[in-house]
N, C-alpha and C positions, 0 to 999 in steps of 0.2 A: 493839587493842581500842578505842582512841579513834576511829579512822577507820571502824571497822566498826559503830559504834553507829548506829542508824537515823536519828536526827535530823541528826547532823553529816554523815553520808554523803549524805543527801538534799540537804542544803544545798550541799555540795561538788559533787555531781553536777549539780544545777540550775545552779550558777554556771558549771561547765565547759560545759554545753550552751548556756547563754546567751552565753558568751564565743565559742565556736565559731560560733554562729549570727551574731553581730554581725560577726565577722571575714569569714565567708563572704559575707554581704550587702554589706559594705563593698567587698570585692574585685569583686563582681559589678556594683555600681553604678559603681565607678571604670571598669571595662571598658566599660560601656555608654556613659558620658559622654565617654570619650576615644577611642572607636571612630572611625577615619578615615571610614568610610562614613556614620556619623551626622553628622559634621562637614560632609561634602560635601552631605548632604541638607539640613542647616541652612542652608548657603550658598544652595542653590536656593530654599528657602522664603523667605529674606531677600530674594532677588532678585525673586521673584514678589510679595512684600509691597510692595516699592517700586513695582513696575510697577502693581499694583492701586491703591495710594494715589495715584499720579500720574493714573491714569484716573479715579478718583473725584473728585479735586480738579478735573480738567478738566470733568467732567460736572455737578458741583454747581450752577454758575451757571445752566445751562439747566433744571435741575429746579425751581428756586425762582423762576422768573419769573412 
């Protein structure tokens, strides 16, 4: 009788839904950020960032003459 009362049952149901949602999202985010393909892509982006920075530093003196 206690668990089937409307208010308590609603609170427990909402808590269970929230707990499952948080667990599901946590697992999904962990999988996204530890995915080997994403890590490889991040390494490529870091490489291109260094290449772009070096080119920008090299070009800046000629732009502001």
